[in-house]
C-alpha positions in Angstrom: -0.7 -59.0 -77.2 -0.7 -56.3 -79.7 -1.4 -52.4 -79.0 -4.8 -51.1 -78.0 -7.1 -50.9 -81.4 -10.1 -49.4 -80.2 -13.2 -50.4 -77.8 -15.0 -54.0 -78.9 -17.2 -53.1 -82.1 -20.5 -53.7 -81.2 -23.5 -53.7 -83.7 -27.2 -53.7 -83.2 -29.0 -56.5 -83.7 -32.9 -57.5 -83.6 -32.6 -58.2 -79.8 -30.2 -55.7 -78.9 -26.2 -55.3 -79.3 -23.6 -57.8 -80.1 -20.1 -58.2 -80.7 -18.3 -58.7 -84.1 -16.4 -61.5 -84.5 -14.4 -62.3 -87.4 -11.7 -65.1 -88.1 -12.6 -66.3 -84.3 -11.5 -62.8 -83.0 -13.4 -60.1 -81.8 -13.5 -57.1 -83.9 -12.2 -53.7 -82.8 -13.9 -50.6 -83.2 -11.6 -48.0 -84.8 -14.6 -45.1 -85.5 -17.4 -43.7 -82.9 -19.9 -46.3 -83.3 -20.0 -48.4 -80.2 -19.1 -45.0 -78.3 -22.6 -43.7 -79.6 -24.3 -47.1 -79.0 -23.7 -47.2 -75.5 -24.1 -43.8 -75.4 -27.9 -44.3 -76.5 -28.9 -48.0 -75.4 -25.8 -48.6 -72.4 -26.5 -48.5 -68.8 -30.3 -49.3 -67.1 -32.9 -48.6 -69.7 -35.3 -47.8 -66.6 -32.8 -45.0 -65.4 -33.9 -42.0 -67.3 -31.6 -39.6 -65.5 -33.9 -36.9 -64.3 -33.5 -37.5 -60.5 -30.8 -39.9 -58.4 -32.9 -43.0 -58.0 -32.1 -46.8 -57.1 -32.5 -47.6 -61.2 -29.1 -46.5 -62.0 -26.8 -48.8 -63.8 -24.7 -51.2 -61.1 -21.3 -49.6 -63.1 -22.1 -46.1 -62.0 -22.2 -47.4 -58.5 -18.2 -47.9 -58.7 -15.8 -46.1 -56.8 -13.6 -43.5 -58.4 -16.3 -43.0 -61.1 -17.0 -39.0 -62.2 -20.0 -38.0 -63.0 -19.2 -37.5 -66.8 -18.6 -41.2 -67.2 -21.6 -42.3 -65.4 -24.2 -44.1 -68.0 -27.8 -43.2 -68.4 -30.3 -44.0 -70.7 -32.4 -40.8 -71.1 -33.3 -41.8 -74.8 -33.5 -45.3 -74.1 -36.3 -44.7 -71.2 -38.1 -42.2 -73.4 -38.3 -44.7 -76.3 -39.5 -47.8 -74.1 -41.3 -45.8 -71.7 -43.7 -43.2 -73.7 -46.3 -43.6 -76.2 -45.0 -42.6 -79.7 -46.3 -39.1 -80.8 -44.9 -36.0 -82.3 -43.9 -34.5 -79.0 -42.5 -37.7 -77.5 -40.4 -38.1 -80.9 -39.1 -34.4 -80.3 -38.1 -35.5 -76.7 -36.5 -39.0 -77.7 -34.1 -36.3 -79.8 -33.6 -34.1 -77.2 -32.9 -37.1 -74.9 -30.3 -38.6 -77.5 -28.1 -35.5 -77.8 -28.3 -35.5 -74.0 -26.6 -38.8 -74.0 -24.6 -38.0 -76.7 -23.6 -34.6 -75.2 -19.9 -36.2 -73.6 -18.7 -35.6 -77.2 -18.8 -32.0 -77.0 -17.9 -32.2 -72.8 -14.8 -34.0 -73.6 -14.2 -31.9 -76.7 -13.9 -34.7 -79.4 -17.1 -32.9 -81.0 -18.5 -29.5 -81.4 -21.7 -30.2 -82.9 -24.5 -33.3 -82.2 -27.3 -33.5 -84.5 -30.2 -35.9 -83.8 -33.4 -36.2 -85.4 -36.0 -38.4 -85.7 -39.2 -39.2 -87.6 -41.8 -42.5 -87.9 -40.8 -44.8 -90.9 -44.1 -46.7 -90.3 -46.3 -47.8 -87.4 -44.0 -48.1 -83.9 -40.7 -47.6 -86.2 -39.1 -44.8 -85.1 -35.8 -43.7 -87.4 -33.2 -41.8 -85.5 -30.7 -40.4 -87.8 -27.0 -39.3 -85.7 -24.5 -37.1 -86.8 -21.4 -36.0 -85.0 -18.8 -32.9 -86.4 -16.0 -31.3 -85.6 -14.9 -28.2 -86.9 -17.5 -29.0 -89.9 -16.4 -32.4 -90.4 -18.7 -35.8 -90.2 -16.9 -37.4 -87.3 -19.7 -40.3 -87.3 -23.3 -40.7 -89.0 -25.5 -43.2 -89.1 -29.1 -43.9 -88.5 -30.7 -46.4 -85.9 -34.2 -48.1 -86.6 -35.8 -49.1 -83.2 -39.4 -50.5 -82.7 -40.7 -47.7 -80.3 -41.4 -49.4 -77.4 -40.1 -52.6 -77.9 -36.1 -51.6 -78.2 -33.7 -51.5 -80.9 -34.2 -53.5 -83.9 -31.2 -52.8 -86.3 -31.6 -52.3 -89.7 
């Protein structure tokens, strides 16, 4: 077995996330793409993180799990649970920033920018940029079918 080479690389597909396999091996993620993906789309999509409830993701009830390690899908809850409007787009941007805020809390980054726009009917584009000391650590745009989940670009 070799040294750890990163998380498993997850990519967005038309029916959700999937691992990448190359030459019969699972490809590792050497940047922050899997962490961002799981932060935005992991956990239980019915858990908006606003109150303690029984909808939390099963992994959040494991023993010895700190509060900052729990996965809450605020962004996904907005996209799947609210109608598409300018107000709710702004709420989705805020929710995405909250879901990604652990990058700042863990001092991996010092700035997170999220911005959304409508591409066409029910297609929402979310741009994410994560920076540390002015340098971009991660930048990506996700295309989502509003109230329909991830629709990879």
